[in-house]
C-alpha positions, 0 to 999 in steps of 0.5 A: 500499500505503501508504494500505491500511496507513494505513486499517487502522490508523486503523480499529482506532483508531476502532474500539477500546473506550476505553482498547482497543490497538492492536498492529502486528507484523511478521515475515519470511517466507521471503526475499520476504514480510512478514507484517502483522497489525495487532490491536485490541479492537473488534468486529471485521470481519464474514466476508463483509467480511473475505472481500473484504478477502482476495480483494482482497489476492490480487489485488494480490498477483497483479498484483504477482508478474505485474509483477515482472521478471526481474533482467537479467544484466550 
């Protein structure tokens, strides 16, 4: 995940307009999730590329949830 966020932030900086701004925000969503937003003033991501990112994140989330184990009670 670190590499994914690094790439998003790096690309935001790389493709922002001169004198632009990149912002990163985090907010809690319930007890188990964090919403991370990376925003810039660049040209943005095409809809088809955005869809690929969304599908990859959904797969990652499903795989992560599938690998979680119930906590063991002592």
